[in-house]
C-alpha positions, 0 to 999 in steps of 0.5 A, spaced: 500 500 500 505 504 501 509 503 495 502 504 491 501 511 494 509 513 493 508 511 486 501 515 485 505 521 488 511 520 484 506 520 477 502 526 480 508 530 481 511 528 474 504 529 470 504 536 474 511 538 472 509 536 465 503 540 465 507 546 468 512 546 462 506 548 458 504 554 462 506 561 460 510 561 467 513 554 464 515 556 458 519 562 461 522 557 465 525 553 459 527 560 455 531 562 462 534 556 462 536 556 455 539 563 455 543 561 461 546 555 458 548 559 452 551 565 456 555 560 460 557 556 454 559 563 451 563 566 457 567 559 457 569 560 450 570 567 451 575 567 457 578 561 454 580 565 448 576 560 443 571 563 438 564 562 440 560 556 436 557 559 430 563 565 429 565 565 422 572 565 420 574 572 422 581 571 419 578 570 412 574 576 412 576 579 405 575 572 402 568 571 405 566 578 402 569 576 395 565 570 395 559 573 397 560 579 392 559 584 398 564 590 400 564 595 406 560 601 403 554 597 401 547 599 405 546 594 410 541 592 415 542 588 422 537 583 425 538 581 433 535 575 436 535 574 443 533 567 445 538 564 439 543 569 441 545 571 434 546 578 430 545 578 422 548 582 417 544 583 411 547 587 405 544 590 399 545 587 392 541 589 386 535 592 390 534 587 395 538 585 402 542 578 402 545 575 409 552 576 409 553 573 416 550 570 422 554 572 428 553 569 435 552 574 441 556 573 447 552 576 452 545 580 453 542 581 459 535 580 462 530 576 459 525 576 453 521 582 453 522 589 451 526 594 456 522 598 460 526 603 464 533 605 466 537 600 470 532 594 469 538 591 465 534 589 460 536 589 452 531 592 448 527 589 443 524 593 437 526 597 431 531 602 431 536 606 427 544 607 427 547 614 425 554 617 425 552 620 432 551 613 435 558 611 433 563 610 439 570 608 436 573 610 443 568 605 447 571 601 453 568 595 450 573 596 444 568 599 439 560 600 440 554 603 436 548 606 440 541 603 438 537 609 439 533 607 445 528 609 447 525 610 440 518 614 439 515 607 440 518 607 447 517 614 449 510 613 447 510 608 453 514 612 458 520 607 457 527 610 459 534 608 458 540 610 455 547 608 452 544 601 449 549 599 445 552 593 440 559 593 443 565 588 443 567 584 449 562 579 453 559 583 458 552 586 458 548 591 463 542 592 457 547 591 451 549 586 446 556 584 447 558 580 441 566 580 442 571 584 439 573 580 433 565 580 431 564 588 432 570 589 428 567 586 422 560 590 424 564 596 425 567 596 418 560 595 414 556 600 419 562 606 418 563 604 411 555 604 409 554 611 413 560 614 410 557 612 403 551 615 404 546 611 408 543 616 413 541 611 418 542 603 419 536 599 421 537 595 427 531 590 428 531 586 435 527 580 436 526 576 442 527 570 438 526 567 431 519 570 429 516 563 427 509 561 428 511 556 432 515 560 437 509 565 438 504 559 439 509 557 444 508 563 448 501 565 446 500 566 454 505 571 455 504 578 457 508 580 451 505 576 446 501 582 443 507 586 442 511 580 439 506 579 434 506 586 432 514 585 431 513 579 427 509 583 422 515 587 421 519 582 421 515 578 416 515 584 411 522 584 410 522 576 409 517 577 404 520 583 400 528 583 402 528 590 404 527 593 411 520 595 411 518 603 413 517 603 420 512 608 424 508 608 430 501 610 431 496 609 437 501 605 441 503 600 436 508 599 430 506 600 423 509 598 417 509 599 410 513 596 404 520 598 404 524 601 398 531 603 396 528 610 398 526 608 405 531 604 408 534 609 412 528 612 414 527 614 421 522 611 426 516 616 426 510 618 429 505 616 424 499 619 427 502 626 429 504 626 421 497 624 419 494 630 423 499 635 421 498 633 413 491 634 414 491 641 418 
């Protein structure tokens, strides 16, 4: 009888634990464990002086560019994925953007979800632009460029924060740290694109790869509506191969089909602009 009772309790605990993993809190736990494991692995490689898993051959930068038919000075676009700890570099060729490289992110701080306030150590999610004023060649983390948080969307939500960067090294209190070798490659493309006439570089930061499955798994999360809004802009780029024109209206991002003329456009308050045009 005692053995039967023990087995019953154990089975109930297992069933309850399995059920918990399918709840929003359970999904958050899985995501945190995944992120923390990747951070531990990345820091281990970094401090041992080894390239992070997934790092392109940084010693053959010129050869990789030649093979891809790209060079610094072409218009670029960056995409960040937190859960996968990856940043993608896309380069414009023939009117559309092609992915040149995917780099591992050594460290980003916080959890999945947007940055809300100064000091929360949360890396931002959303649609940002980098211009020449955002560049810091004298960064304590080798090189850095500011994402421009808070943008007009963040400000409309009352969100605060400053100095949210992509930089070298492997430490973060709200930034995306990509190691010195990776930031060198990004810096070469970012600075050359800006010097060659691209006024702003769109940098789009997402919580995870924006698949239907990933959103469905997190449908009960409090940030699910926000992430669904981000996915609309993400998917427009996937469809067209050009970053969408991003605006903000009534507390949401609004997207229009992008073109060569809108690649470097600023994220603006669309509602305010519409009112001004009508008045």
